[in-house]
DSSP file (Angstrom, degrees, kcal/mol; ACC not computed):
  #  RESIDUE AA STRUCTURE BP1 BP2  ACC     N-H-->O    O-->H-N    N-H-->O    O-->H-N    TCO  KAPPA ALPHA  PHI   PSI    X-CA   Y-CA   Z-CA
    1    1 A M              0   0    0      0, 0.0    19,-2.1     0, 0.0     2,-0.4   0.000 360.0 360.0 360.0 131.1    0.0    0.0    0.0
    2    2 A T  E     -A   19   0A   0     17,-0.2     2,-0.4    23,-0.0    17,-0.2  -0.930 360.0-167.5-113.2 137.4    1.4    3.4   -0.9
    3    3 A L  E     -A   18   0A   0     15,-2.5    15,-2.3    -2,-0.4     2,-0.6  -0.984  13.9-143.1-128.8 128.6    0.2    6.5    0.9
    4    4 A E  E     +A   17   0A   0     -2,-0.4    13,-0.2    13,-0.2    -2,-0.0  -0.810  26.6 177.6 -91.7 125.0    0.9   10.1   -0.1
    5    5 A V  E     -A   16   0A   0     11,-2.0    11,-2.0    -2,-0.6     2,-0.0  -0.909  38.1 -90.9-124.7 153.8    1.5   12.4    2.9
    6    6 A P  E     -A   15   0A   0      0, 0.0     2,-0.7     0, 0.0     9,-0.3  -0.373  37.3-133.2 -60.2 139.3    2.3   16.1    3.0
    7    7 A Y        +     0   0    0      7,-3.1     7,-0.4     4,-0.1     6,-0.2  -0.899  26.9 177.5 -99.7 115.5    6.1   16.7    3.0
    8    8 A R        +     0   0    0     -2,-0.7    -1,-0.1     1,-0.2     7,-0.0   0.730  68.9  60.0 -92.6 -27.7    7.0   19.3    5.7
    9    9 A A  S    S+     0   0    0      2,-0.0    -1,-0.2     3,-0.0    -2,-0.0   0.621 105.2  41.9 -83.4 -12.5   10.7   19.5    5.4
   10   10 A G  S    S-     0   0    0      1,-0.3     3,-0.1    -3,-0.1     4,-0.0  -0.009 108.2 -22.7-111.3-145.6   11.0   20.7    1.8
   11   11 A P  S >  S-     0   0    0      0, 0.0     3,-1.8     0, 0.0    -1,-0.3  -0.331  81.1 -89.1 -66.2 146.8    9.3   23.1   -0.4
   12   12 A P  T 3  S+     0   0    0      0, 0.0     3,-0.1     0, 0.0    -4,-0.1  -0.293 111.6  19.8 -59.5 138.7    5.7   24.1    0.5
   13   13 A G  T 3  S+     0   0    0      1,-0.3    -5,-0.1    -6,-0.2     2,-0.0   0.368  90.3 135.7  85.1  -6.3    3.1   21.8   -0.9
   14   14 A G    <   -     0   0    0     -3,-1.8    -7,-3.1    -7,-0.4     2,-0.3  -0.283  38.1-152.2 -72.3 160.9    5.5   18.9   -1.7
   15   15 A T  E     -A    6   0A   0     -9,-0.3     2,-0.3    -3,-0.1   -11,-0.1  -0.894   4.1-153.5-128.9 162.5    4.6   15.3   -0.9
   16   16 A M  E     -A    5   0A   0    -11,-2.0   -11,-2.0    -2,-0.3     2,-0.5  -0.971  20.8-120.2-133.9 151.4    6.5   12.2   -0.1
   17   17 A T  E     -A    4   0A   0     -2,-0.3     2,-0.5   -13,-0.2   -13,-0.2  -0.786  24.4-168.5 -93.9 127.3    5.6    8.5   -0.7
   18   18 A V  E     -A    3   0A   0    -15,-2.3   -15,-2.5    -2,-0.5     2,-0.6  -0.972   9.5-150.7-117.2 128.7    5.4    6.3    2.3
   19   19 A T  E     -A    2   0A   0     -2,-0.5     2,-0.3   -17,-0.2   -17,-0.2  -0.893  11.4-162.3-102.5 121.1    5.1    2.6    1.8
   20   20 A M        -     0   0    0    -19,-2.1     2,-0.3    -2,-0.6    -2,-0.0  -0.785   9.5-176.7-101.8 142.3    3.3    0.7    4.5
   21   21 A T    >>  -     0   0    0     -2,-0.3     3,-0.9     4,-0.0     4,-0.6  -0.914  43.3  -5.3-133.4 161.9    3.6   -3.1    4.9
   22   22 A G  H 3> S-     0   0    0     -2,-0.3     4,-2.0     1,-0.2     5,-0.2  -0.262 122.3  -2.3  69.3-138.0    2.1   -5.7    7.2
   23   23 A M  H 3> S+     0   0    0      1,-0.2     4,-2.7     2,-0.2     5,-0.3   0.869 130.1  57.7 -63.0 -38.9   -0.2   -4.9   10.0
   24   24 A A  H <> S+     0   0    0     -3,-0.9     4,-1.8     1,-0.2    -1,-0.2   0.883 109.5  44.5 -64.0 -38.5    0.1   -1.1    9.5
   25   25 A A  H  X S+     0   0    0     -4,-0.6     4,-2.5     2,-0.2    -1,-0.2   0.892 113.8  50.6 -70.7 -38.6   -1.2   -1.4    5.9
   26   26 A A  H  X S+     0   0    0     -4,-2.0     4,-1.7     1,-0.2    32,-0.2   0.891 113.5  43.5 -68.7 -39.4   -4.0   -3.8    6.8
   27   27 A T  H  X S+     0   0    0     -4,-2.7     4,-2.3     2,-0.2    -1,-0.2   0.866 113.4  52.4 -75.9 -34.7   -5.3   -1.6    9.6
   28   28 A E  H  X S+     0   0    0     -4,-1.8     4,-2.8    -5,-0.3    -2,-0.2   0.937 109.7  49.2 -61.1 -48.3   -5.0    1.6    7.5
   29   29 A A  H  X S+     0   0    0     -4,-2.5     4,-2.1     1,-0.2    -2,-0.2   0.891 111.3  49.2 -61.2 -38.2   -7.0   -0.1    4.7
   30   30 A L  H  X S+     0   0    0     -4,-1.7     4,-2.3    24,-0.2    -1,-0.2   0.911 110.5  51.9 -68.3 -39.9   -9.7   -1.2    7.2
   31   31 A H  H  X S+     0   0    0     -4,-2.3     4,-2.1     1,-0.2    -2,-0.2   0.931 110.2  47.3 -59.6 -47.2   -9.8    2.4    8.6
   32   32 A E  H  X S+     0   0    0     -4,-2.8     4,-0.7     1,-0.2    -1,-0.2   0.885 112.3  50.1 -64.9 -37.7  -10.2    3.9    5.2
   33   33 A A  H  < S+     0   0    0     -4,-2.1     3,-0.5     1,-0.2    -1,-0.2   0.878 109.4  51.5 -64.5 -40.6  -13.0    1.3    4.4
   34   34 A L  H  < S+     0   0    0     -4,-2.3    -2,-0.2     1,-0.2    -1,-0.2   0.887 113.5  44.0 -64.1 -40.9  -14.8    2.1    7.6
   35   35 A D  H  < S+     0   0    0     -4,-2.1    -1,-0.2    -5,-0.2    -2,-0.2   0.518  87.6 114.7 -87.5  -2.7  -14.8    5.8    6.9
   36   36 A A     <  -     0   0    0     -4,-0.7    -3,-0.0    -3,-0.5    11,-0.0  -0.388  69.5-115.5 -64.3 142.4  -15.8    5.5    3.3
   37   37 A P  S    S+     0   0    0      0, 0.0    -1,-0.1     0, 0.0    -2,-0.0  -0.171  80.5  78.6 -69.0 169.3  -19.1    7.0    2.4
   38   38 A G        +     0   0    0      8,-0.0     9,-0.4     9,-0.0     8,-0.1   0.819  38.9 139.9 102.1  36.8  -22.0    4.8    1.1
   39   39 A R        +     0   0    0      8,-0.1     2,-0.3     7,-0.1    66,-0.1   0.037  59.5  71.5 -99.0  28.4  -23.5    3.2    4.2
   40   40 A T  S >  S-     0   0    0      0, 0.0     3,-0.9     0, 0.0     4,-0.4  -0.966  95.1 -11.3-136.0 154.9  -27.0    3.6    2.9
   41   41 A G  T >  S-     0   0    0     -2,-0.3     3,-0.8     1,-0.2     4,-0.4  -0.266 122.3 -16.8  66.2-143.4  -29.1    2.0    0.2
   42   42 A A  T >> S+     0   0    0      1,-0.2     3,-0.9     2,-0.2     4,-0.8   0.804 132.0  64.8 -71.6 -29.1  -27.4   -0.2   -2.4
   43   43 A A  H <> S+     0   0    0     -3,-0.9     4,-2.4     1,-0.2    -1,-0.2   0.696  87.4  73.7 -69.9 -17.8  -23.9    1.1   -1.6
   44   44 A L  H <> S+     0   0    0     -3,-0.8     4,-2.8    -4,-0.4    -1,-0.2   0.890  93.6  51.8 -58.9 -41.8  -24.3   -0.5    1.9
   45   45 A G  H <> S+     0   0    0     -3,-0.9     4,-2.0    -4,-0.4    -1,-0.2   0.896 110.9  46.4 -65.5 -39.5  -23.8   -3.9    0.5
   46   46 A S  H  X S+     0   0    0     -4,-0.8     4,-2.2     2,-0.2    -1,-0.2   0.885 112.3  50.9 -66.8 -40.1  -20.7   -2.9   -1.2
   47   47 A W  H  X S+     0   0    0     -4,-2.4     4,-2.6    -9,-0.4     5,-0.2   0.917 109.9  50.3 -62.4 -44.4  -19.4   -1.2    1.9
   48   48 A R  H  X S+     0   0    0     -4,-2.8     4,-2.6     1,-0.2    -2,-0.2   0.936 111.7  47.5 -59.9 -47.0  -20.1   -4.3    4.0
   49   49 A W  H  X S+     0   0    0     -4,-2.0     4,-2.0     2,-0.2    -1,-0.2   0.881 112.6  49.0 -64.8 -39.4  -18.2   -6.5    1.5
   50   50 A T  H  X S+     0   0    0     -4,-2.2     4,-2.1     2,-0.2    -1,-0.2   0.932 111.7  48.2 -65.2 -46.5  -15.2   -4.2    1.4
   51   51 A V  H  X S+     0   0    0     -4,-2.6     4,-2.5     1,-0.2    -2,-0.2   0.931 111.3  51.8 -61.0 -45.4  -15.0   -3.9    5.2
   52   52 A R  H  X S+     0   0    0     -4,-2.6     4,-1.5     1,-0.2    -1,-0.2   0.890 109.0  49.5 -62.6 -39.0  -15.2   -7.7    5.5
   53   53 A Q  H  X S+     0   0    0     -4,-2.0     4,-1.6     2,-0.2    -1,-0.2   0.906 111.5  49.2 -63.9 -43.8  -12.4   -8.2    2.9
   54   54 A R  H  X S+     0   0    0     -4,-2.1     4,-1.8     1,-0.2    -2,-0.2   0.860 107.6  54.3 -67.1 -35.8  -10.2   -5.7    4.9
   55   55 A M  H  X S+     0   0    0     -4,-2.5     4,-2.6     1,-0.2    -1,-0.2   0.860 104.7  55.2 -66.8 -33.5  -10.9   -7.4    8.2
   56   56 A A  H  X S+     0   0    0     -4,-1.5     4,-2.5     2,-0.2    -2,-0.2   0.903 105.9  51.6 -63.9 -39.5   -9.7  -10.7    6.5
   57   57 A A  H  X S+     0   0    0     -4,-1.6     4,-1.8     2,-0.2    -2,-0.2   0.901 110.0  48.9 -60.8 -43.2   -6.4   -9.0    5.7
   58   58 A V  H  X S+     0   0    0     -4,-1.8     4,-2.2   -32,-0.2    -2,-0.2   0.932 111.0  50.3 -62.6 -45.2   -6.1   -7.8    9.3
   59   59 A R  H  X S+     0   0    0     -4,-2.6     4,-2.7     1,-0.2    -2,-0.2   0.900 107.9  53.4 -59.2 -40.6   -6.8  -11.4   10.5
   60   60 A D  H  X S+     0   0    0     -4,-2.5     4,-1.7     1,-0.2    -1,-0.2   0.879 109.1  48.7 -60.5 -38.1   -4.2  -12.7    8.1
   61   61 A E  H  X S+     0   0    0     -4,-1.8     4,-0.5     2,-0.2    -1,-0.2   0.859 111.0  49.7 -69.8 -36.5   -1.6  -10.3    9.5
   62   62 A L  H >< S+     0   0    0     -4,-2.2     3,-1.0     1,-0.2    -2,-0.2   0.926 112.1  48.5 -68.1 -42.4   -2.5  -11.3   13.1
   63   63 A V  H 3< S+     0   0    0     -4,-2.7    -2,-0.2     1,-0.2    -1,-0.2   0.873 108.1  55.6 -62.1 -36.5   -2.2  -15.0   12.2
   64   64 A A  H 3< S+     0   0    0     -4,-1.7    -1,-0.2    -5,-0.2    -2,-0.2   0.561  78.6 120.9 -79.2  -9.5    1.2  -14.4   10.5
   65   65 A E  S << S-     0   0    0     -3,-1.0     2,-0.1    -4,-0.5    -3,-0.0  -0.306  73.7-105.6 -59.8 140.4    2.7  -12.8   13.6
   66   66 A A        -     0   0    0      1,-0.1    -1,-0.1     2,-0.0     2,-0.1  -0.353  20.9-154.3 -66.1 141.8    5.8  -14.8   14.8
   67   67 A E        +     0   0    0     -3,-0.1    -1,-0.1    -2,-0.1    -2,-0.0  -0.375  26.5 171.5-110.0  52.6    5.4  -16.9   17.8
   68   68 A D        -     0   0    0     -2,-0.1     2,-0.4     1,-0.1    -2,-0.0  -0.442  34.2-126.8 -69.1 123.5    9.0  -16.9   18.9
   69   69 A P        -     0   0    0      0, 0.0     2,-0.3     0, 0.0    -1,-0.1  -0.570  29.0-148.2 -68.1 128.0    9.4  -18.4   22.4
   70   70 A H        -     0   0    0     -2,-0.4     2,-0.2     4,-0.1     8,-0.0  -0.722   3.7-133.7 -99.5 148.6   11.3  -15.9   24.5
   71   71 A D    >   -     0   0    0     -2,-0.3     3,-1.7     3,-0.1     4,-0.1  -0.596  57.7 -18.5 -95.6 156.6   13.7  -16.7   27.3
   72   72 A G  G >  S+     0   0    0      1,-0.3     3,-1.3    -2,-0.2     4,-0.3  -0.200 126.6  10.1  64.8-126.2   14.0  -15.3   30.7
   73   73 A W  G 3  S+     0   0    0      1,-0.3     4,-0.4     2,-0.1    -1,-0.3   0.578 124.1  60.5 -76.2  -8.9   12.4  -12.0   31.5
   74   74 A L  G <> S+     0   0    0     -3,-1.7     4,-2.4     1,-0.2    -1,-0.3   0.518  78.4  88.6 -92.0  -6.1   10.5  -11.8   28.3
   75   75 A V  H <> S+     0   0    0     -3,-1.3     4,-2.2     1,-0.2     5,-0.2   0.931  89.1  45.5 -59.7 -48.1    8.4  -15.0   28.8
   76   76 A A  H  > S+     0   0    0     -4,-0.3     4,-2.0     1,-0.2    -1,-0.2   0.925 114.9  46.9 -67.1 -40.8    5.5  -13.3   30.6
   77   77 A R  H  > S+     0   0    0     -4,-0.4     4,-2.3     1,-0.2    -1,-0.2   0.879 111.0  52.6 -67.3 -34.7    5.2  -10.4   28.2
   78   78 A S  H  X S+     0   0    0     -4,-2.4     4,-2.0     2,-0.2    -1,-0.2   0.882 109.8  49.0 -66.1 -38.5    5.4  -12.8   25.3
   79   79 A G  H  X S+     0   0    0     -4,-2.2     4,-2.4     2,-0.2    -2,-0.2   0.880 109.8  51.6 -64.7 -40.0    2.5  -14.8   26.8
   80   80 A T  H  X S+     0   0    0     -4,-2.0     4,-2.1     2,-0.2    -2,-0.2   0.915 109.7  48.9 -63.7 -43.4    0.5  -11.6   27.3
   81   81 A V  H  X S+     0   0    0     -4,-2.3     4,-2.7     1,-0.2    -2,-0.2   0.922 111.3  51.1 -65.2 -40.2    1.0  -10.6   23.7
   82   82 A L  H  X S+     0   0    0     -4,-2.0     4,-2.1     1,-0.2    -2,-0.2   0.910 112.2  45.6 -62.5 -42.9   -0.1  -14.1   22.6
   83   83 A R  H  X S+     0   0    0     -4,-2.4     4,-1.8     2,-0.2    -1,-0.2   0.840 111.8  51.3 -69.0 -30.9   -3.2  -14.0   24.6
   84   84 A E  H  X S+     0   0    0     -4,-2.1     4,-2.4     2,-0.2    -2,-0.2   0.913 109.8  51.4 -69.6 -42.1   -4.0  -10.5   23.5
   85   85 A R  H  X S+     0   0    0     -4,-2.7     4,-2.4     1,-0.2    -2,-0.2   0.894 108.8  49.9 -60.6 -40.8   -3.6  -11.7   19.9
   86   86 A T  H  X S+     0   0    0     -4,-2.1     4,-2.1     1,-0.2    -1,-0.2   0.891 110.1  50.7 -64.2 -38.0   -5.9  -14.6   20.4
   87   87 A A  H  X S+     0   0    0     -4,-1.8     4,-2.2     2,-0.2    -2,-0.2   0.872 109.8  50.4 -63.9 -39.8   -8.5  -12.2   22.0
   88   88 A L  H  X S+     0   0    0     -4,-2.4     4,-2.4     2,-0.2    -2,-0.2   0.900 109.8  50.2 -64.8 -41.3   -8.2   -9.9   18.9
   89   89 A L  H  X S+     0   0    0     -4,-2.4     4,-2.2     1,-0.2    -2,-0.2   0.898 109.3  52.1 -66.6 -37.4   -8.7  -12.8   16.5
   90   90 A G  H  X S+     0   0    0     -4,-2.1     4,-1.8     2,-0.2    -2,-0.2   0.923 108.8  49.7 -60.8 -45.8  -11.8  -13.8   18.6
   91   91 A R  H  X S+     0   0    0     -4,-2.2     4,-2.7     1,-0.2     5,-0.2   0.911 110.4  51.5 -60.4 -44.1  -13.2  -10.3   18.3
   92   92 A L  H  X S+     0   0    0     -4,-2.4     4,-1.9     1,-0.2    -1,-0.2   0.915 108.7  50.1 -60.8 -42.0  -12.6  -10.3   14.5
   93   93 A S  H  < S+     0   0    0     -4,-2.2    -1,-0.2     1,-0.2    -2,-0.2   0.836 112.6  46.6 -65.5 -32.0  -14.4  -13.6   14.1
   94   94 A V  H  X S+     0   0    0     -4,-1.8     4,-0.9     1,-0.2    -2,-0.2   0.906 115.3  46.4 -74.6 -41.5  -17.4  -12.4   16.1
   95   95 A L  H  X S+     0   0    0     -4,-2.7     4,-2.4     1,-0.2     5,-0.2   0.766  95.8  76.2 -73.8 -23.5  -17.5   -9.1   14.1
   96   96 A G  H  X S+     0   0    0     -4,-1.9     4,-1.1     1,-0.2     3,-0.3   0.951 100.5  38.6 -53.8 -57.7  -17.1  -10.7   10.7
   97   97 A P  H  > S+     0   0    0      0, 0.0     4,-2.1     0, 0.0     5,-0.3   0.850 112.5  58.7 -64.2 -31.6  -20.7  -12.0   10.4
   98   98 A Q  H  X S+     0   0    0     -4,-0.9     4,-2.2     1,-0.2    -2,-0.2   0.863  99.8  56.9 -66.4 -33.9  -22.1   -8.9   12.0
   99   99 A V  H  < S+     0   0    0     -4,-2.4    -1,-0.2    -3,-0.3    -3,-0.1   0.923 115.1  38.1 -62.4 -38.1  -20.6   -6.6    9.3
  100  100 A L  H  < S+     0   0    0     -4,-1.1    -2,-0.2    -5,-0.2    -1,-0.2   0.813 132.0  23.2 -79.8 -33.0  -22.5   -8.6    6.7
  101  101 A E  H  < S+     0   0    0     -4,-2.1    -3,-0.2   -53,-0.1    -2,-0.2   0.701  86.5 108.1-116.2 -23.2  -25.8   -9.2    8.5
  102  102 A C     <  -     0   0    0     -4,-2.2     3,-0.1    -5,-0.3     6,-0.0  -0.312  54.8-148.3 -64.7 138.5  -26.4   -6.6   11.3
  103  103 A T  S    S+     0   0    0      1,-0.2     2,-1.1     2,-0.1     3,-0.2   0.793  89.9  66.3 -75.2 -29.1  -29.1   -4.0   10.6
  104  104 A D     >  +     0   0    0      1,-0.2     4,-1.5     2,-0.1     3,-0.4  -0.715  60.3 171.8 -97.9  85.1  -27.3   -1.3   12.6
  105  105 A A  H  > S+     0   0    0     -2,-1.1     4,-2.4     1,-0.2    -1,-0.2   0.794  75.6  60.1 -63.5 -29.5  -24.1   -0.7   10.4
  106  106 A E  H  > S+     0   0    0      2,-0.2     4,-2.2     1,-0.2    -1,-0.2   0.870 103.0  50.3 -69.1 -35.1  -23.1    2.3   12.5
  107  107 A A  H  > S+     0   0    0     -3,-0.4     4,-2.1     2,-0.2    -1,-0.2   0.915 112.0  47.4 -69.0 -40.1  -22.9    0.2   15.7
  108  108 A V  H  X S+     0   0    0     -4,-1.5     4,-2.4     2,-0.2    -2,-0.2   0.917 110.1  54.2 -65.6 -43.4  -20.7   -2.4   13.9
  109  109 A R  H  X S+     0   0    0     -4,-2.4     4,-1.9     1,-0.2    -2,-0.2   0.898 107.1  50.5 -57.9 -43.4  -18.6    0.5   12.6
  110  110 A G  H  X S+     0   0    0     -4,-2.2     4,-2.2     2,-0.2    -1,-0.2   0.913 109.0  50.6 -61.9 -44.5  -18.1    1.8   16.0
  111  111 A E  H  X S+     0   0    0     -4,-2.1     4,-2.0     1,-0.2    -2,-0.2   0.890 109.7  51.4 -58.4 -40.8  -17.0   -1.6   17.3
  112  112 A L  H  X S+     0   0    0     -4,-2.4     4,-2.0     2,-0.2    -1,-0.2   0.841 106.7  53.2 -67.5 -33.7  -14.6   -1.9   14.5
  113  113 A H  H  X S+     0   0    0     -4,-1.9     4,-1.7     2,-0.2    -2,-0.2   0.915 109.4  49.4 -64.7 -41.9  -13.1    1.5   15.3
  114  114 A R  H  X S+     0   0    0     -4,-2.2     4,-1.9     1,-0.2    -2,-0.2   0.894 109.5  52.1 -57.5 -40.8  -12.6    0.3   18.9
  115  115 A L  H  X S+     0   0    0     -4,-2.0     4,-2.5     1,-0.2    -2,-0.2   0.885 105.0  55.5 -63.9 -39.5  -10.9   -2.8   17.5
  116  116 A L  H  X S+     0   0    0     -4,-2.0     4,-1.9     1,-0.2    -1,-0.2   0.861 106.8  49.7 -65.2 -35.2   -8.6   -0.7   15.4
  117  117 A V  H  X S+     0   0    0     -4,-1.7     4,-2.0     2,-0.2    -1,-0.2   0.917 112.3  48.0 -67.6 -40.3   -7.4    1.2   18.6
  118  118 A D  H  X S+     0   0    0     -4,-1.9     4,-2.3     1,-0.2    -2,-0.2   0.866 109.5  52.9 -68.5 -34.9   -6.8   -2.1   20.3
  119  119 A L  H  X S+     0   0    0     -4,-2.5     4,-2.9     2,-0.2    -1,-0.2   0.875 107.5  52.3 -65.2 -38.0   -4.9   -3.4   17.2
  120  120 A A  H  X S+     0   0    0     -4,-1.9     4,-2.0     2,-0.2    -2,-0.2   0.915 110.6  47.6 -64.9 -42.5   -2.7   -0.3   17.4
  121  121 A H  H  X S+     0   0    0     -4,-2.0     4,-2.0     2,-0.2    -2,-0.2   0.908 111.9  50.3 -66.7 -38.0   -1.9   -1.0   21.0
  122  122 A H  H  X S+     0   0    0     -4,-2.3     4,-2.7     1,-0.2    -2,-0.2   0.930 108.7  51.3 -63.5 -45.0   -1.2   -4.6   20.2
  123  123 A A  H  X S+     0   0    0     -4,-2.9     4,-2.7     1,-0.2    -1,-0.2   0.897 109.2  51.6 -58.7 -38.7    1.1   -3.7   17.4
  124  124 A Q  H  X S+     0   0    0     -4,-2.0     4,-2.7     2,-0.2    -1,-0.2   0.901 109.4  49.6 -64.5 -39.7    3.0   -1.4   19.8
  125  125 A R  H  X S+     0   0    0     -4,-2.0     4,-2.3     2,-0.2    -2,-0.2   0.901 110.5  50.5 -65.4 -41.8    3.3   -4.2   22.4
  126  126 A V  H  X S+     0   0    0     -4,-2.7     4,-2.3     2,-0.2     5,-0.2   0.944 112.2  46.8 -61.0 -48.3    4.7   -6.5   19.7
  127  127 A N  H  X S+     0   0    0     -4,-2.7     4,-2.9     1,-0.2    -2,-0.2   0.931 111.4  51.4 -59.7 -44.8    7.3   -3.9   18.6
  128  128 A D  H  X S+     0   0    0     -4,-2.7     4,-2.7     1,-0.2    -1,-0.2   0.896 110.4  49.2 -57.3 -40.2    8.3   -3.2   22.2
  129  129 A L  H  X S+     0   0    0     -4,-2.3     4,-1.9     2,-0.2    -1,-0.2   0.923 112.2  47.2 -66.2 -41.6    8.8   -6.9   22.7
  130  130 A V  H  X S+     0   0    0     -4,-2.3     4,-2.5     2,-0.2     5,-0.2   0.916 113.0  50.3 -65.8 -43.5   10.9   -7.3   19.5
  131  131 A Y  H  X S+     0   0    0     -4,-2.9     4,-2.8     1,-0.2    -2,-0.2   0.950 111.5  46.6 -59.7 -49.5   12.9   -4.2   20.6
  132  132 A D  H  X S+     0   0    0     -4,-2.7     4,-2.1     1,-0.2    -1,-0.2   0.844 110.1  54.0 -67.5 -30.6   13.6   -5.5   24.1
  133  133 A D  H  X S+     0   0    0     -4,-1.9     4,-1.9     2,-0.2    -1,-0.2   0.935 112.3  44.1 -66.4 -45.3   14.5   -8.9   22.6
  134  134 A V  H  X S+     0   0    0     -4,-2.5     4,-2.2     1,-0.2     6,-0.2   0.903 111.0  53.8 -64.6 -41.0   17.1   -7.3   20.4
  135  135 A E  H  X>S+     0   0    0     -4,-2.8     5,-2.4     1,-0.2     4,-0.9   0.903 108.8  50.8 -60.0 -42.5   18.4   -5.1   23.2
  136  136 A L  H  <5S+     0   0    0     -4,-2.1     3,-0.3     1,-0.2    -1,-0.2   0.879 109.8  48.6 -60.7 -41.7   18.9   -8.2   25.2
  137  137 A E  H  <5S+     0   0    0     -4,-1.9    -1,-0.2     1,-0.2    -2,-0.2   0.837 112.9  47.5 -68.5 -34.0   20.8   -9.9   22.5
  138  138 A L  H  <5S-     0   0    0     -4,-2.2    -1,-0.2    -5,-0.1    -2,-0.2   0.567 120.0-106.1 -86.5  -8.8   23.1   -6.9   22.0
  139  139 A G  T ><5 -     0   0    0     -4,-0.9     3,-0.9    -3,-0.3    -3,-0.2   0.524  45.1-115.3  98.2   5.4   23.7   -6.4   25.7
  140  140 A G  T 3 < -     0   0    0     -5,-2.4    -4,-0.0    -6,-0.2    -8,-0.0  -0.165  55.7 -49.6  68.0-161.7   21.6   -3.4   26.4
  141  141 A S  T 3         0   0    0      1,-0.2    -1,-0.2     0, 0.0    -2,-0.0   0.231 360.0 360.0 -97.6  12.6   23.1   -0.1   27.5
  142  142 A E    <         0   0    0     -3,-0.9    -1,-0.2     0, 0.0    -2,-0.1   0.489 360.0 360.0 -95.5 360.0   25.2   -1.4   30.2
């Protein structure tokens, strides 16, 4: 996924291209789908299907997360991240049919926005765990 963002360090009005991969791209695509117009009439069915496809991409990214067994002091945090991932996958599986069938699309949309916030927190915890694991391997700052 390529995203055009304003470029602030150069000439006014310039842009730069940012390439997003993995979970960041999947959650951004879901966010864009949730905020897309067309949640009434015939466009509602198209919106539901697009959101459902984007949810599948997020699910695939969660499933693809590495389950590296950590040693020592990272074991507890690794277990917490794994349990959190399992809970997020469960929420996705519950919300999947609701996106397609629920009569109150706005309520489902709100739940998915909450899920996106929780996914961002999860991604940060995964990144922190990876950082701490690398820091441990390199000897830290001591």
